[in-house]
N, C-alpha and C positions, 0 to 999 in steps of 0.2 A: 502494502499500500504505500503511497507517495506520501511525504510530508508539506506541510504548507504552513505559512508564517501570517496569520492575523495582524489585525491593526493594530493590536493590542501588544503586536511582539510576541505573542505565545505560540511555540509549535505544537500543529493540531495533523494528526493522522486523520487521512480521509480515504474513503474505499475508492478506489480505481476503476472500478467496473468489472475487471480481468478476475475469473476465475481462478482461485488457486489450484497448482497442479498438484497431480498427485504422487506419491511417493514413489522413488525410482533406484534401481541402481545405476549409479552413474561410472563406477570401475571396477573393478574385483581382484583378487589372488587366490587362487586356489592349487590346491596340489594337485598333480594329473595323477597320481597313482599312489595306493597303500601297500608298501612291503612289511609285512609284520614281524618277518623274520629278519630284518634288517635295522629292528626297536625303532622304525619311525612313527610319526603320527600324522595324520590327516589334517591340515591346518589351512582355513580359509578367512577371508578378511572382504567385506562386501561395504563399500563407502557409499553412503545412501544422498539422495537428493535433499531430502530433509530430516527431519529428528524421527526418530520410531518410539511410540511408547512402550513397546514390548515388542520380542522377535523370540521366533523358533525355530529349531534346525531337525527334520525329520529325516530319517536313512530308512531306505528299505531295500530289500534285495531285488534284483529287475528282475530275476527269473519267476521267484514266487509273491513276490508282490506283498511281503510282510514285512513289519516294521518291527526294526532290528532294536533302533535307538532314538529318541527324541531327546534333544540339548535346546535350553531356552534360556531369556536371559531378558533383563529389563530394558530400563531405557538405555537408547543409543543416541549418542548427538553426532549423526552423521557420518557413524561407523559400526559394524556389526562384526565380529570375529567367533570362531568357533574353532575347536580342536576335536578330533575322534579318536581312539586307542585303537579300534578296530575289535572292539568288544560290545557284545549286546547288554541290556539293560540286567541282564545276569551277572553279570562280568565275565561271559564265557565269549571265545575268539569268535567269531562270525564266520560263517564256512566261505571259501574261496570263490570268486566271481565276481560280478559287476554290481554295485549298488547305486540308485540314486538318490540324490540328496535337494531337499526342498525347503528353501526357507520362504517363511514368510513374517512380516511385519505389519504391524497396526503402526499406524501416522499418529504423532502427535498431539497433531490440531485437530484431529477427527476429519479431516480433508480429504475426500476422495477415499478409493479401494483399497483394501489392503496389498501390501506386497506380494506376491508370490514368484519366485524364480528356481530355475531346478537345474541339475545338471547329473553326470555320471563317475564315478569314481573305480576303476577297478581293485579289487583287493586279493592278493597274494599273500602265501605262508601262513594262512589262517586256517581255518577247521580242514579238515578232509571233506571235501565232498562223495559222497556214495559212489564208488566206482571209477572215481576220477583218478584212475590208477597212475596216470603221467606225472600227475603232482598239483598243479596250481591256477588252471585255468578254469576249474567250476565245471567242465562238461565231462559227463560219462565217456568212459573207452571201452573197448574190446580185446579180450583175450581171447590166444588161440593156443593150443597144444595139439602137435601132432603126435601120430605114432610112437614115436623115440623121445619124446617127452621135451622137445624143442618148444619154448614159449615165444609168441612175440606179442607184437601192441600195435594196436591200431587206435590212434586218436580221435576224440570226436572233436567237431568242428563247431560244434553249437547250433548249427544249421539242418540238420540230420543226417549229413554226412561222417565221413570218417578219413582220416591221413591215410598216406601210402604208410605198408607194413615197415614196423621197425622190429629188428631181429633181437632178442633178447642175448646178451652176452652173459650172464651167470652160469652157463651150462646147462645139461638136458635134464629135468625131475625124473623120478622113477617112471618106467612104461608104463602106459595105462593110467597114468594120474588124473584125478577129478579136480579142477579148478573151482573154488568160489570165492570172487571177490566181496569183501566185508564192509569196505570202508576201513577207518581209523580203529582200531582194537585197543591199542596200548597207549593212545594218547600222545603219541607224537607228531600228530598233525600231517601223517603220510597213511596213505590207502593200503591194506594190507589184504593178505591172501590166504584163505584157507584151503589148503591141499590134503587130497585123501590119496595117498599113497600104498597101496595095497590095501591093508586092514587099519591102517593107522591114519588118521587125522593130523595134521601140521599146522600151525600156525605161523605163516611166513611173514617177513618183516622186509622186504626189498631196500624200502627208505625212497625217500620224494624223488617221483621222475625216473627211477628204474624199475625195469623188468622183473618181475621175478626168474629165480633161477634156482638151480642146484646148489650156488654157494652162498642165496640169501641165508640170513641168519633165519631161525624157525624156533619155536618152543612147540614140543611132543604132545598135543591135548590128550591121546589116548590111544588104546587098540579096541577092536570091535566094530569097528567104522563099515565092515564088508557087508553088513546085514543089511544096509539101507541102498535100495538102486537111485534114489532122487536126495540130492541135498541143494539146497538153495539157500541164499540168504536175502529176506525181504529189507534189510536195511534193521532199524530201530522197531521191532514189533509192539514193544510193550511200552515204550518212553522212556525207557529206565536209563536212555544214556550211551548204550552201548549196541554193537552191532550184534542181532542175534541169526540163528540157523534155525532151519527148517528139514527136518529129515523124513523121507518116508522109507519104513520096514517093507522089505521086499517080498516077506513071505504073509502078511496079513494085509499090508498097504496103509495101516494106520500113522498117523504123521503125529511126529514127536518137536516139542519147540523146546530148543535151548536158546535159555537167556545167556547173552554176554557180558562178559565182567572186563575189568579195566588190567586184568594180568594175563590176558591171552589164555584163559580158560573158559570154559562154559559149567553154567550151572545145572545139574540134576535134570535131565528130561523130565516133561510134562507130556501127556498123550493128550493132544485137543482135538483129534478126529479120527475116525474108525472107517476103514476100508476104503481107503480112496484110490483103489485100484483102476476107477472109472477115468483117472485121468493118464492121459498119454504122456503128458507133460507138465510138471508143476515148476513155476519160477518165481522169485521173487521180484516184484515189481516196486520197490521203493513207496513211499507214501503219495496214492495217487489221488485221495481227495481230501489231502491238506491239513488232517487233522495232527500230523505231528507222527504218525505211526505208520512201519512198515505195512506193504499188504501183499496180496498174491495172486497169480493167476491160475488156473489150470485148463488145459484142453482135453475134451473129452474124444472120445472114439469117433462121435459125429461129426468132429472138428467146431463144434461150439465152446467159445474161450467164456470163463466164469471169471469173476472178480469175487476174493474175499478180502473185507477191511479188517486190519487189524485191531486188538481191544488193548486196554490198559492192563488187564489179567493174563497177557500173553496167548489167546485165544483169536478167533476170527467169529466175523459175524456170518450171518446167513447170506449163502452165496446169490451173486447178482448175475444175470446174462450180459456178457458184451457183444456178441453178437456170433454169427456162424462164418464158416469158409476158413478157417483157419488151418482145416486140416491140409491145406498147399504149402504150408510149411515144414519141414521135418524136424523142429526143434525150437523151443524158446528159451532164451536165455537173458 
């Protein structure tokens, strides 16, 4: 508003007739990426066109849309700044991948709409994403093993495709080994692999970005696993914070749930279903319905695909039909 001096020599402020402008960002500095293994933080500053009464910063996982952290502040006189340590509201490292940040601010003068600006920051070195065997990009990968036990990796590209073959360099696993990607079992923020070698189940820890092989360190979980004809991990089925295992007994078709632990072992098995011989394939599919628990898919002899959601008790819900025609594929992994 302009100032005018009257005949009495007093200064008066008079309306200009021009509406006040809305609050906006006139300049900004944001860290382009966050590498948690380097011990860095994501720091940002936004210069505002006018003071804000308050502001908040919301960070969401770009893939799931879930809010992982909200930071806020009071009055900002032309500058709002925030830093994020890559942890969620519970203090845990967020999974690797891209995160969307949104800054909102209320104008201090109450004129105009609230400010809302957004951007994206990639996070690496955080919690391992289930089946991200390559390490840090947050995309699921594919492992293959040939008859001689040689393992290869195909990296997911985030658009439904995979990279060219990456041959493992750690030596061949025992012939006939069955691989079960399980995510991070021991809390080192690297994806791990369960391997059934003969009658023994082993928990291999290849390390971030490495393909599992014979030279990878492992912990023996135990013997007696030859009785199962299907082994799969749905991720964290019961919401306990660790990757779990599902096994089908070959003789009866009964389904057993093994809860994961932090020390590369499994809790005693619990039978959760009986006679699942109707399914030719059973596979852990991760969290399909966004409730934070891993789910299962089963394909019957007619080629119909069925979905089971995990429960907090380590069981599964009543099955739901996904669709037919799935007998066109030789397997589900």
